[in-house]
N, C-alpha and C positions, 0 to 999 in steps of 0.2 A: 480778457474784455466780455463783459456778460452780454452787451447788446448786439455785437457783431465782431467779426473777426478782425484782425489787424490789417489783413489783405483788403477786406472790405472796406474798413476805414480808410486806408490808404488810397484805395481806387476813388472813394468819394472826396476825399480832400483833394486828390489832383484834378477831379473833375470841376469841383467847385472853385479851386484856387491853383491853377496849373504852376504858378511860379513859386509855390510853397515847396519846400525841402523836407522830405519825409526820411528820418532815420528810425529803422526798426529795431527795437530791443525786445528780444524774445528768448524763451527757453527752446524753441523748435530750431533744430539744427540740420533737419533733413533738406536734401536737394530740392524736392518738390516745394517745400514751404519758401525755401530761398528764391527759387525761380519765380514763384507766385507773388513773392513781395516785390521783386523786381520788375515784373510785368505790370504790377499795379502802379509803379512810379516811384518806388522807395529808391533812395539814393546812397543807402547804406544798410548794413545789417549785422548787428551786435548780438552776442548772447548775453543773458542775464548774469552770467559770473563775471563780466567785464568789470575792471576797476573803474573807480570815480575818473581817474586820468585818462583811461582809455575812451571812456564816454565823452569826456571833455574834448579831447584830441578829434575823436570821430564827429562830433556836432560841429567843431570849427571847420573840419575838412569838408563835410557835407554842405555846409553854409558857403564854402568857397568854390563849390562846383564839383568838388572831387567824388568819387563813388568809392565809398569805405566799407571794408570788411573787418570782423575781428580776425586775430591771428589764426585761430584754428581753421576758421572758414576759408581764409584767404590761402592758407596752405593746401586745404584740400582742392580748392579751385585750381590753384596752380598744379596740381597733379592731374587734374581732368584736363588740362591744356597740353602738359608736357609728356603724357603718356604716350607710349609709341602706339601708332595707329592700328587697329585690330587688323590681323592678317586676312586677306580675302577668304572666302569659304572654299573648301575643297569642293571641287565639282560644282560650279556655280550655276551650271545650267539645270541641277536638281533643286527641288524646293526643299525647305528645311526638313519636312516630314520625310521626304524621300531619302535625305542625308542620313536621317535617324534610322530609317530602315535598312539602308546600305551598311551602315556602321554594325548594326546587329546581324546582318547578314554575313559580313566580314568577321564577326565573333563565331559563326557557325552556328547561328540560330535558325531554327526551322520557321516557317510562316505562322505556325501555331502559336509558338512561343513569343514571336514578335508581336502578333496580334494580341496576346495576353499582355506582355510587357507595355504596350502602347495604348491599351484599352480601345482596339480597334477589331472589326470583323476580320475573319480570315479572307473573305473576298476583298475587302479593301486593301490588306496586305498584298494579296495576289495581284492586284491592279498597280499598287506602288512598285512590286517587283518588276512588272512588265514595263511599266514607264521608265524604271531605271535602266533596264536592259536596252530599251531603244534609245535612251538619251545618252548612255554611255557607248552605244554602238558595239554591244558585245552580243553574242549568240547565247549565253546561258548563265546560270548563277554562278559557276565555277569561274568564268572569266570575269564577272563583275566583282567576285571576292578577290581575285588576284588584283585587279585594278584599284579595289578599295584599299587593301593592305599595302600595295605599293605606296599609296597616298598617306598612309600612316592611320588608317582606320582599322578598327577591330583589334586593337591590342590591349583594351581594357579587359579586367578579368570579369569572368562571368559569376555573377552572384547566384 
């Protein structure tokens, strides 16, 4: 659409005519585009490769209040909702960056190597290590490494 995006057109249609049903027919199949169209008020989302019969059925379904997705998109959405929930992070008391540092410590890396790997200063890594020791309630790096390895960290190969 040369003048505006389909999402913007949907948004405007819904603002001006809230009882209108919008069915998106597009070539964009990424999650962000789908979510933006639905947030704008679309009741369905089909890809341009859909057959005439699929489009006809989708129009009919959307006109009767159903929310409709093309088969490939519906399958992907089903996967999002049926996927096993993510496991809680190891050592939830640590920040993401501290977990990264701990993982590299568990691989046997020195502070200078960790700093280079994570594009941090040596002092920042030293501060992260101090925080890790305090949060894990261990006295030194060796004890932190043992705890990390017992939790499954540090088994990646060293590049």
